N, C-alpha and C positions, 0 to 999 in steps of 0.2 A: 393946183392939181392935187388930188388926194392920193397918197401913196399907200399901198396895201400894208396891212400889219405884217404880213408874211415877209415882204421886202425889208421892212424896218427891223425885223428880228435878225436879219443877216448882218453880222458885223463886218467891218472892212477886213480884207485879207492883208494883214500887216506885213507879211512877207513881201508882197508886191509894193506896198507903200514904201517900205525901206528901200526896195530895189529902185523905185522911181527917184528917191533922194540920192541914191548912189549913182544913178545914171546921170543926174544933173551935175554932180561933182566930177564924175568921170570925164565929162566933156571939157570941164575946166582944166583938168590936169592931164589930159590925153597926150599932150606934146611935151610934158616935163619928163624928168628922169625917174619919176615915180608915178606911173599911170595906175589907175585903179585896178586892183585885183579882186575879182568877184568870187567869194566863197560863200555866197548867200543863197543861190538858187539851185534847186535839185534837178539840174539838167546835165546829162553827160556831155563832156566836151568832145566825145566821138560822134560822128554823123553815121547815117545808115551806110553799111558797107557796099562795095561796088556792085555785087549781084542784085542787091535791093534797088539801088539807083537805076540799074539797067532794066530791071523788070518794070519799074514805073515808066521809064521812057518808052519801052515797048508797048505798054498799055495805051499810052497817049498816042503813039504813032498808029496803032491799030484801031484807034477810035473806041477803045473799051472804056468808055467814060459814062455810060448810062447808069441809071439806078440798078442796084442789086436788090434782092429780096431783103426785107428788114432784118432778118437774122444773119445776113452776110453770105458771101460766096460759099457754096457747099464745099468746094475744094479747100478753101482756107480753114473752114471748121474742121475738116478732116486732117489737115496738116497740124492744127493745134492739138487735136486729139492724139495724133501720133507723137507729138512732142511730150505730152504727159506720159505716154507709155514708155518712150525712150529715156526721158530724163528722170522720171520719178517712179516708173514701174506701176503706174496707176491707170486703170481703164476708165477713161472719160469719153463716153460716146459722143460723136460729133453732133448728134441730134440735140444734146443738152447744152451746146455751146452757142451763144448769141454774140455775134461780132457787133461792136458798138463804136461810137464816135469818141474814143478815148475811155479811160477808166472812169472819168467824171460822168459820162453818159451812162455807163454801166451802174454806177452807184445811184444815180438819179432814177434809173428804171427800177432798180431793186427796191429803193425806198418808196417810190410811188406804187409799186405793186403790192407792198406788204405792210405799210404803215398807215394806220388810221389816225384821224385827228385826236391828239391827246396821248397817243401811245408813247411810252418812254423806251429809249434805247440806251443801253449801258455802254460807255466807252471808257478807255483808260485815260487818265490825266498824267502825263501829256499824251496828245495825239494830234494827228493832222487836222487843222482847223476846218477845212472844207468838208470833212466827213461829218462833223456835227451839223454843219450848215445844210448838207443834203437832207439830214433828218428833219431839220427845222423847216426846210422848204416843202417837205411833205406833210407839214402840220403836226409833226411829232415833236418830242422833246428829248434832246440829248442830255443824258445824265453822266457827268464826268466823275469817275471814281479815282481818288488819289492812289498812286502807286509809288513804290520805293525802288531804290537801286537793287536791293536784295531780291525784289520780284522782277528784276530786269525791266522795270517800268512797264510791265504788262499786267493785265488782269489775271486773277487766279480764280479757280472754281469757288473757293471759300468766299471771296469778295463778291462774286456774282450772286451766289446764294444769299449772302447777307443783305445785298442791295435790292433783291428782287421784291417787287410789290405787285398788287393786282393791276397796276397800270403798265408794268414792264412787258414789252413785246419781244425783246431779244437783246443781242449784243452785236456791236460792230467793232471788230478787232482789226489789227494790222500786224502782219508778221512776214518779213521784217518790218519794223515800224519807222515811220517818219514822225518825229525827229530823232529818235534815239538809235536807230539802226539795230535794235535788238529784236529777237524773235521769241515766240512762246514755245517752250519745250513741248514736244509732241504729246507726251503723257498728260501734261497739264491742259493742253488744248482739248484733248479727248475728254478730260474730266469736266471742263467748262461746257463742252457740247452736251454732255450727259445731263448736267444741271439744267441747261436751257431746254433740252428735248423733254425732260420729265415734266416741265411746266408748259409744254406746248408752244415754246418760243422759237425764234429763228436765230441761226448763227450765220452772220455775215462776216466775211473776212477779206480784207484787202491784201492781196498777195502780189502787188505790182513789183515789189523788189525781190520776189522769191528767186528769180534767176540769178540775182547778185547775192547769193549766200556763200559764205566762206567756211562754214562749219557743218560737217555732215550730221552733227547731232541735232541741227535745227533746220537744215535745208530740205524740208519735206512739205508737200502740199497737204492742206487740211482736207482736200477731197478724198484722201485715203481713209478718212475716218468714217464718212457716212455720205450717201448720195443726197441727203437733205441739207448738207452744208452748202452755202452759196458763196462762191468765190469770185472776186473781181480781179482781173489782171489787165496787163497793158503791154503794148509794143514800145512804150516810151523809154523805159529804164534799161532793162537788159538788152533789148533789141535796138536801142538808140534811135528811136523814131518819134521824138517828142512832138515836133510840129506837124507830123503827119496825122495826128489825132485819130488813133486807132487803139482799141482795146477789146476786151471780151468779158463775158459773164457766163459762169457755169451755174446752172440752176437745176432743180429736180424736174423730171419730165412734165409734171402737172403744171409747172410754172412757165414752161416755154411759150404756149399760146398767149398767155397773159402778157408776158414781156414783149412778145412779138407785136401784139395789138398796140401796146403803148409806144413801142419804137416806130411803128408805121405812122402813128399820128404825130409824134414829137420830132422825129429825126428822118423819117423815110428810110434812110440807110446810112451806114458809115461811108466815108469817101471811097469811091470805087477804085480810083487810081492807087490809093494807099493799100487797099485790100490786095490788088494784084501785085503790088510791090512786096507786101508782107509774105506772099507765097515763097519768095526767095530767101526769107529769113531762115528757113528750115533746111536749106541746102547744106551739105556737109562743109563746103568752103565757108559759108557764112557762120555756121555754128562754131567752126574752128576759130574764126576771127572774134566772135563774141566771147569765147572762152579765153582767148589771149587778153582781151580787154578786161574781163573779170579778174584775171590774175593781176593786171595793172592796177585796178581799183583796190585790190587786196594789198598790194605792195604800198600804195599810197597810205592806206589805213595804218599798216604796220609801221611806217615811218612817222606819220603825222601825230598819232595819238601820244606816243612818248614825248614828243616835242611839246605838245600842249600841256601835259602834266608837268614837265620841267619848268614851264613858264608860270605855273600856278593856276592854270586853267584846267581844273581837275575833271577828268572824264571818269565818272564812277563805274561805268560798265563798258567794257570794250565791245563795240558793235560787232555782231556776227554777220551782218549783211548790209545792203544798201551802200550809201556813200556819205554818211553823216557822222559827226562827232558832237555829242550832247555834253557840253562842258559847263561846269559851275564856275561862274566868273566872279563870285562874291569877294574872294581875297584880293584879286587883281583890281576890281572896281574900287574897293576901299583904298588900296594903295594909290590909285589914280584920283581919289577924292570925288568919286561919283557914286551913284546909287543904282544898282540893278542893271540888267542886261540891255534895257532900252537905251540908257545913256551910254553904256559900254559900246553898243553897236555904232552909235553916232560918233563916239570918240575915236574908235578905230577907223571909221570911215574918214573922218576929217584929218586925224593926225598921222595915221599909218597908210591911208589910202587902201584899206582892206575892208571890203564889204562882207558883213556877217549878218545872221538873222537872230534877233532877240527872241527870248522865250515867250513873250507876251501872247503870241498867236496860238500857242499850243495847249493852253489849258487855263487853270486858275492861278491864283496869286503865287503858288509855290513854284511855278515854272518861270517866274520873273527873274530868278537868279541864274537861270541857265541861258546859254547862247548856243545856237546851232551853227556849226561849221560844215560846209559841203566840201567833200574831197573829190567832187566831180570836176576837177580842174587838173592841170598838168602838175607833175612833180616839181617842175621849175617854179611854178606859181606858188605851190605850197611852201617850198623852201624859202622863197623871197618873202612870203607872208610871215613866216616864223621870224626871220631876221628883223622885219619891220616891227612886229609886235614886241620882240625882245627889246629893241631900242626904245620903243614907247614906254614900256613898263619900267625900264631902267632909268628913265627920265620923266617921272610923273608930273613935274611942274610944267604947267602950260604957259 
């Protein structure tokens, strides 16, 4: 059977490959005194709050399970619009919001609507691997631009300008970012968008962790800059609805019918039950619960990052959002007699029964010395992980 060149360009999602290996070992040690602790997957350990669950049950009982329009329930689009006004003080009209089957579908729709074959899209190195694969699936080319800790592992306007060629179509950013948990300073983001706009390009920004921002200097939506910015968001992270597969896309008015037409053909609509459930996300009781959980994620960050640094797993930039720690494992790997984060991840999996994500997924060779820890787990699990890692590092002989 002949496989398309497009499919062959898509690399494995190594985050999930490591997760599969961790899952196999987890079953072997499940009944021991040291079961596997998962600090590898970016999935909140919280589930949808009670009002959201009840709204889903009501929709099922009422038989509200037929297709919605491709752009989503009008009431949900209005609720999302209201959230932007309340949370960020930004006017985002409901007509510009398209509800999607997760942020992944939103990114796919944006890429298919805007990228021609051979177009180049600039991304930071490191960045979430699936983002560059969405570009590739649309027959574009993702161009990774190395970033530094001093730049918060984010693109700058100067680097975008220097990398721009006649093939460049635009930028795909993430703020806060996976894997680093860092955001782009609003002034720098504005400068990046100016560089892009002056060249007739597109600014795509993944804001799925925006609700989980811990620093007022960064927790602002790019939609405040210009109506031509295209933002991707999700109910998975801040709203704790990962498996419900629900997200949204904010686009300029002219792009709404284009995205709608693509969505009609590719997805018909997002899950109807999930949409009705998501209406309850914006109730005062739910928002209060989400804010309590955001504070818990911040508390985990504030405890965990110093612990990693003390172990020699240096986190060069304290994350201002999301639930990740991007740590340089070079010194510890050398002490353990291994090379790079890939071997480090499997070593911690086997010896400490702690699953983490190696940097291989997130960019070029430079990321191979980093490992991503997810703090989307309980404080008890984080504390136990630190103790196990400390014991492993103190006894490097295998």
